[in-house]
VOGU-3710 file (C-alpha; in Angstrom, 3 decimals, decimal comma):
1> mvrhtaavrl> 1,699/-23,275/11,397  4,622/-23,456/8,970  4,670/-26,714/7,047  7,809/-27,933/5,307  8,179/-30,634/2,702  11,344/-32,425/1,688  11,235/-30,521/-1,597  11,374/-27,226/0,271  13,946/-28,278/2,876  16,515/-29,340/0,305
11> pllltlvgal> 16,798/-25,978/-1,520  16,919/-24,193/1,826  19,702/-26,495/3,007  21,667/-25,884/-0,189  21,111/-22,150/0,213  22,515/-22,227/3,746  25,536/-24,261/2,688  26,232/-21,841/-0,167  25,965/-18,842/2,151  28,386/-20,369/4,665
21> algaagggaa> 30,863/-21,187/1,920  30,852/-17,623/0,630  31,252/-16,270/4,160  34,259/-18,540/4,794  35,847/-17,274/1,593  35,573/-13,707/2,843  32,636/-12,835/0,597  30,555/-11,247/3,381  26,839/-11,320/2,506  25,444/-14,206/0,569
31> grggtddatl> 25,797/-14,017/-3,199  23,265/-14,803/-5,893  23,400/-18,503/-5,076  22,446/-17,866/-1,449  19,991/-15,950/0,662  20,274/-12,164/0,793  19,043/-10,076/3,696  16,807/-7,176/2,728  14,790/-4,631/4,688  11,215/-3,948/3,605
41> vldftpnavh> 9,549/-0,841/5,039  5,764/-0,782/5,197  3,701/2,247/4,213  2,007/2,381/7,635  1,632/0,388/10,822  0,736/-3,257/10,078  -2,896/-3,724/9,068  -5,083/-5,943/6,911  -3,568/-4,770/3,635  -0,254/-6,333/4,733
51> vgvytalarq> -1,562/-9,871/5,305  0,356/-11,225/2,326  3,641/-9,854/3,639  3,274/-11,608/6,973  1,958/-14,783/5,371  5,103/-14,857/3,222  7,267/-14,509/6,331  5,345/-17,103/8,334  5,580/-19,689/5,560  9,182/-18,759/4,743
61> fddaegvklr> 8,402/-17,969/1,127  11,150/-15,346/1,272  13,762/-17,941/2,236  12,506/-20,276/-0,483  12,916/-17,529/-3,090  16,426/-16,619/-1,908  15,822/-13,504/0,187  15,501/-13,002/3,946  13,077/-10,124/4,515  13,214/-7,923/7,590
71> vrapssstds> 9,937/-6,010/7,806  9,622/-2,753/9,708  6,930/-0,134/10,102  7,764/3,509/9,309  8,038/6,072/12,087  6,502/8,761/9,884  4,845/9,177/6,492  8,165/10,212/4,914  10,205/7,461/6,530  9,944/4,921/3,721
81> vrllqsgrae> 11,365/7,116/0,953  14,110/8,414/3,254  15,194/4,892/4,202  15,230/3,836/0,554  17,338/6,816/-0,500  19,821/6,359/2,346  20,289/2,672/1,553  18,988/1,606/4,979  16,140/-0,242/3,268  16,185/-2,061/-0,039
91> laildiadla> 12,409/-2,091/-0,546  9,430/-0,060/0,594  5,674/-0,093/0,187  4,521/3,374/-0,828  1,214/5,006/-1,486  1,256/5,768/-5,200  0,860/9,468/-4,338  4,053/9,340/-2,247  5,851/7,696/-5,156  4,741/10,526/-7,459
101> larqqgrdvv> 5,786/13,209/-4,984  9,160/11,567/-4,358  9,875/11,521/-8,083  8,759/15,139/-8,400  11,421/15,958/-5,793  14,070/14,265/-7,926  14,226/10,944/-6,120  14,542/8,107/-8,612  12,186/5,658/-6,935  10,562/2,968/-9,083
111> gvmalvqqpl> 7,362/0,986/-8,528  7,797/-2,726/-9,262  4,642/-4,402/-7,933  1,064/-3,465/-7,005  -0,255/-4,580/-3,618  -3,813/-3,577/-4,458  -5,400/-2,774/-7,799  -7,924/-0,154/-6,706  -7,791/3,221/-4,942  -8,400/2,993/-1,209
121> aaviaqrgvr> -9,017/6,715/-0,816  -12,490/8,105/-0,198  -14,422/10,984/1,262  -16,514/9,757/4,186  -19,409/12,017/5,109  -22,162/12,359/7,672  -25,392/10,613/6,724  -27,088/13,896/5,843  -24,605/14,505/3,020  -26,311/12,601/0,202
131> tpkqlegrra> -23,853/13,693/-2,516  -20,360/15,224/-2,417  -21,779/18,316/-4,134  -23,512/19,107/-0,838  -20,099/19,712/0,756  -20,104/23,172/-0,819  -20,147/25,617/2,085  -19,428/22,880/4,654  -16,337/21,791/6,558  -14,374/18,862/5,138
141> gvaglpsdva> -11,363/17,512/7,002  -8,068/16,563/5,367  -4,925/15,141/6,932  -2,747/17,846/5,383  -1,209/15,762/2,595  -1,333/16,754/-1,099  -3,069/13,473/-1,901  -5,963/14,341/0,444  -6,597/17,593/-1,357  -6,531/15,856/-4,745
151> vlrsvvagag> -9,005/13,212/-3,527  -11,381/15,773/-2,019  -11,332/17,958/-5,122  -11,829/14,975/-7,425  -14,790/13,604/-5,475  -16,549/16,965/-5,212  -15,927/17,813/-8,867  -16,996/14,319/-9,914  -20,376/14,950/-8,272  -20,799/18,222/-10,154
161> gdpdrvdqvt> -19,722/20,433/-7,268  -17,189/23,244/-6,987  -14,188/22,119/-4,878  -13,219/25,755/-4,227  -16,459/26,255/-2,310  -15,660/23,516/0,241  -14,372/24,744/3,618  -11,254/22,597/3,844  -9,778/22,158/7,349  -6,701/20,224/8,459
171> igfnavpall> -7,484/17,556/11,069  -4,380/15,386/10,792  -4,949/11,640/10,908  -8,069/12,019/13,026  -10,877/11,356/10,579  -12,632/8,848/12,855  -12,956/11,049/15,981  -13,660/14,143/13,859  -16,565/12,430/12,124  -17,900/10,707/15,230
181> grrvaaataf> -17,802/14,044/17,059  -19,500/15,801/14,122  -16,723/18,370/13,963  -16,721/18,053/10,170  -19,348/17,208/7,591  -16,885/14,905/5,820  -13,242/13,850/5,804  -10,792/12,183/3,464  -9,930/8,686/4,662  -9,215/5,139/3,528
191> wnaegvalkk> -12,413/3,147/3,108  -10,633/-0,074/4,054  -9,392/1,320/7,388  -11,195/4,376/8,784  -14,275/3,423/6,769  -14,463/0,021/8,449  -13,778/1,502/11,894  -16,565/4,046/11,468  -19,069/1,356/10,511  -18,188/-0,596/13,648
201> rggpgrfref> -18,229/2,396/15,996  -20,943/4,524/14,443  -23,256/1,772/13,345  -24,453/0,929/9,831  -25,924/3,788/7,860  -24,559/6,638/9,970  -21,957/7,644/7,388  -21,817/7,761/3,606  -18,757/6,608/1,692  -17,771/8,316/-1,558
211> rvddfgapsy> -14,886/6,392/-3,137  -12,620/8,428/-5,354  -12,898/6,041/-8,324  -16,678/6,407/-8,226  -16,304/10,149/-8,739  -13,965/10,746/-11,642  -10,714/9,054/-10,636  -9,508/6,031/-12,622  -8,960/2,642/-11,042  -5,308/2,681/-10,001
221> pelvlcvtre> -3,081/0,708/-7,585  -3,079/2,609/-4,279  -0,078/0,808/-2,782  3,059/-0,115/-4,691  6,241/-1,991/-3,804  9,154/0,331/-4,623  12,938/0,301/-4,912  15,537/2,814/-5,996  16,737/2,845/-9,594  20,145/1,790/-8,296
231> tlrddpelvd> 18,772/-1,315/-6,593  16,752/-2,218/-9,678  19,857/-1,876/-11,852  22,409/-3,515/-9,562  20,328/-6,210/-7,883  17,337/-7,168/-10,058  17,464/-10,721/-8,684  16,737/-9,406/-5,181  13,770/-7,435/-6,504  12,405/-10,415/-8,415
241> atiaalrrgy> 12,886/-12,753/-5,439  10,952/-10,370/-3,184  8,137/-10,038/-5,714  7,906/-13,818/-6,035  7,799/-14,277/-2,254  5,154/-11,599/-1,730  3,048/-12,869/-4,611  3,007/-16,320/-3,023  2,153/-14,747/0,324  -0,807/-12,802/-1,020
251> eealkdpela> -2,103/-15,686/-3,096  -2,132/-17,890/0,003  -3,675/-15,145/2,145  -6,509/-14,698/-0,330  -7,205/-18,440/-0,272  -7,536/-18,467/3,519  -8,275/-14,954/4,854  -8,994/-16,137/8,406  -5,626/-17,849/8,712  -3,943/-14,825/7,144
261> aetlvrrnrg> -5,613/-12,515/9,666  -4,521/-14,791/12,514  -0,945/-14,740/11,200  -0,930/-10,942/11,035  -2,337/-10,571/14,555  0,021/-13,164/16,016  3,039/-11,294/14,641  1,817/-7,824/15,631  0,605/-7,508/19,192  -2,215/-5,102/19,838
271> ldralvldel> -4,129/-5,715/16,621  -7,831/-6,534/16,935  -8,446/-9,814/15,091  -12,114/-9,058/14,464  -11,281/-5,636/13,034  -8,533/-7,095/10,836  -11,012/-9,632/9,461  -13,565/-6,906/8,763  -10,921/-4,848/6,955  -9,827/-7,890/4,991
281> ralgpaftsg> -13,393/-8,637/3,908  -13,824/-5,010/2,852  -10,651/-5,124/0,773  -11,846/-8,259/-1,034  -11,526/-7,767/-4,797  -9,261/-4,722/-4,434  -6,256/-7,032/-4,187  -6,676/-8,438/-7,687  -9,410/-6,428/-9,463  -8,817/-6,466/-13,216
291> arrygeldrg> -5,331/-7,955/-12,939  -4,250/-11,015/-14,879  -1,892/-11,931/-12,054  -1,430/-10,728/-8,496  0,877/-7,716/-8,329  0,551/-6,719/-11,985  1,284/-3,109/-12,942  -0,938/-2,169/-15,861  0,358/0,535/-18,203  -3,096/1,817/-19,176
301> rlqawarwat> -4,267/2,174/-15,578  -1,089/3,964/-14,604  -1,279/6,377/-17,506  -4,874/7,215/-16,543  -3,730/7,768/-12,939  -0,911/10,058/-14,125  -3,398/12,244/-16,002  -5,735/12,372/-13,006  -2,926/13,171/-10,545  -1,876/16,120/-12,666
311> efglvrerpd> -5,410/17,405/-13,285  -6,244/17,534/-9,579  -2,966/19,032/-8,423  -1,224/16,102/-6,794  1,862/16,858/-8,896  2,923/19,792/-11,076  3,851/17,733/-14,133  2,416/14,466/-15,376  4,435/11,502/-14,033  6,432/9,592/-16,636
321> verafrlr> 4,874/6,163/-16,227  7,638/4,423/-18,185  10,258/5,767/-15,765  8,233/5,646/-12,553  7,355/1,953/-12,904  8,952/-1,223/-14,156  6,394/-2,421/-16,685  6,407/-5,829/-18,326
//
C-alpha cells in the first residue's frame, strides 16, 4: 500500500504544476524543476535482487525525487548496453563483467551505483565434489559468457587446482537441469538464484556451493547501475535523482523484506513468492556488506576487482576504475 503524507503531496503537486507550465510554453519534457521520464533496463528478468527498484516505484520515491522511472526487462544479455548506447534507455543495471566488456569494446558506459556489494557468482557442484580442485578431469558447465570462464578458472585455481585440466562444456543458462540431471559435475551459476533453486529442488546437502570470493576473487559489486558518459555529463541531476530514489527503495526493502517480496510479486506476474523470499534471505548482507551507505562504490574494492578480472581473462587490459565508475 502506498501511503502519502501532506509533506509528500505538496512537492508532487508543485512538480506537476511546473511540468504543465513548461509544456504549455512549448518546452516539451519537464525541465529540472519538474519530473523527467527515464527508462531503466534491468540486467535480467525481475527477481529478488530487484526488490528495491519495485519498492521505489510502489512508494513513488522516483516521483518524489523528480524522475518518473519506466522499468523494463532486457530481451537478451546484450540488450541493456545496446539500449543505453542507442539512447532508448537512460539507465541500466549491468553485471560488472558486462560493464567491463562494454568498455573494452569502446563503449563509454559508467557505473554510478552498486546494487549489491558482493559477487553473486559461484561454481555449484555435485555433493561428491568436496573441493574445486577435484574438478580436474571432470565436466564443468558454463553458460558461454567470458565471465563464466573467469569465475570457473578463479575458483579452481583458488583451490589449488589447474583450470586447464577441467573439461569445460557450454550448457547455456541451464545450470539447474544440468546439475539435477547429473550431466555435469559442476556449473557456474549465481548462488542467489540457481543456488537457491537447487536447494529447494534437490534438497539440502545434495550440492556444494563454491563462491568465487571464497576462492581468490575479491569482494566486488556484482550488479551496478550504469549510464553513458553523455548522460552523466549532460544530465547529472537525472542520475542523482534515480540514485536517491533507488537508495530509498532498497533501504525500505531491507527493513521489511516480506513486504518488498510481495511488492515485487504483485508487479510481476508469474513469480513464486516463496522462492523470492528464499532468494531475498540468501542475499541478506550482500546488499550492504562493508558499505558505509547503500549503493556505495568503493575505489579499493573496484581496483582489486580490476586486477582479478585481468588476471583471469575477463578482459585483455585492466579496467580504468577512475573512468569506468563515478567515484565520490
